[in-house]
N, C-alpha and C positions, 0 to 999 in steps of 0.2 A: 617772330613766337614760335616757341613749341611748349603745345598742351597736352594733355591728356599722360601725362606717367606718372603713374601711380607709386606714391614713395614710404609706404606705409603696409604694415601688416595687416587680414580684415580676418576679424574669428567670427564667424555666419555664428550665432546662439540660436537661431529658428530662420529658415526660409519663409515664415508666412510677410505674406505681400503686404506693408502699411496701407493703414483705411481707416484713416483719419477724412473726417468731414472737411477739412481746409485743403486735402488734398487738390480737390476741384477747383479751389484758386492758383494751388500754385501753378495746375496744368494749363493756367488761362494766362496764368503770367509770363508762362516759359514760350509761351506761343508769341503772348505779345514782344519779346524780349526780341525772338527772334523776327519776328515781321517786320522788328523796325531796326536790324542792324547790330543789335548788341549784342549776341550768341551766332558771329558769327564761324564762317567752315574753314577751317587746318587740319590739313592732313587729310581730308575727308570725316572728320566727326563736327559737331558742333560744339562751338566753347562754351566756356560759361557755367554756374551751375549754382542753383537754386536753394533758400530753403527755409524753414520756420521751425521757429522753437517748439520742443515740446516738454512737458512736466517733466518726465526724463527722458532727454537727449533732445532729438533735432530730425526733422524727416529731409531728405537733401536728394537731386536728380543724381543719376548713377553715375555712373562712369561710362565712356564711351561708345554716345548716344549718337545715333545718325542724322536726327531728326527730333526736332524739339517741338514739332507739333500734334496734336491728337496721340500722347502719350498714355502709353499703359500706365493704369497702378502699378505693376509688375518693374515700373522707369524709376521707380521712388524708392530708396530707404533712407529706414528707420536705423538711425546711429545711437545705440542705449549708452554708448562709453566709449573713454577715448584712456589707455593708459599709455602716457610721454614718455616711458623708461623706457618699454616695449614698443615702442614706438606704434600700438595697434588699436585700430579701432575693431568691438565689438556692435556688433549687428543683427537686425533685420531685414529681410528680405532675399529677393531671384538675383541682385547683382549686388559690383561693388558700390561703393559710395565712389562722386566723386573725387577728381586725383586733388581735389582743394579743400576738400572736409575737413584737415587742420585747420584750416584758417576758420573756417569756419567754425567749429569747437571752439578757439579761444577767442573769437570775438564775443560768443555768447559768452563765455566762462569771463569776460572780461567787463560786460557789460549786461545789468539784468535787465535793463529795460530796453534792451535790444531783444524783438523777436522774428523778423524777419530779417535774413541774411543774400543779397543777391547780387551776382559776381560776373561782373560781365563785362565785353571785352569792342572798343569802338574806338578807332584812329583820333575821329574828328575830337570827344572827349579828353582824350592821353592829349594829342597837337594843343587843344586849346586852357591846358589845367592850369597852368599859371597867367595865363589872361585873365581867366575866371578866378584868380586866387583860390583856387581848391589844395587843399590840403595834399603833395603828393610825395610818397614814400621817396629816401635819399637813396638807398645804396640797392641795387639790382639784385635777385637772387632767382634761381631757377624755380619753375612754378611747379607747386604741391611741396615745398620744402618746409618746413618749421619756421625758417630761417624767412623768408617771405613772409609768412603768418606773422611773426613778432616784429617784422621790421611794418608793418600794416599800423599795428598796435602802438608803435612806439608814436605814430601822427596821428592816430584815431581822437584824442581828447574826446571834447565833445559834439567832433564833426560826425555827419549822417552821410557822407560822401568822400571817399577817400579815392585818391588817383595812386594807381601803383607803376612807376617810371616803366615806361617802358614795356609797356604791358597790358593793363587794362584798368576796371575800377569796381569798386565795391560798394553798394547802396545800403543804408544800415534805416531800419524803420520799428516800429514799437507793434507794426503788422505790416504782412507783403503789402498792402494797399499806399501805404506810405513810402515805403524802402521804394514799389514799382513805380511810383508818380514821380518822388525824387529823379529816379534814372532816366524817364521820359524827359523830365524839364527839363534837365541838365542837356541833353541832348540836345533840345529843343534853341536851349539858349546856344549852342554850337554855332547852330546854323543864324539864329540873328549874328552872333559872333564875326561871322564868315557876311553877312551882309553888309554890315559897318565897312569891314576890311576892303570889301570892292568897293565902298562909298569915300573911302577917304585915299 
């Protein structure tokens, strides 16, 4: 799994660090994901990316973070807009937004009920997806591409957790609590599934 390659342009409209009160909760979920093995280290970086919707855009973890515990406010980016034709994000912050920002943008655009998008990586969830009847994307695409994002949209429907084939998962929710708890619940289900397999 290759992770972290940015495949879009970034225009900083301001270097203002996001200050939304909900960033405190996003920091807590970033830490929980890391501690539970949902954002493992790949090529020196902790993978995965978490965001929540704003009235105008969304706040997302920055690209290339070495650690997702005790994050400072400047580890988050306020994504104001995305120009698909120019493949360009317009952002506020000190760092570039996560390499999977296109996916977050398209998921928010596709469903107004979604207010949190948590993308993580966990081999157990990916390998147990079929057994647990989770929706799985069909075609594999490189991470960070619009093709990968659109593949997730194809199978989303009204599902709240989608597995990206041989890659990871996306957990969606009307708030961060829903998205985070769904991911942790799904992880716990894979452990139960492992136990069931061991007893058969």
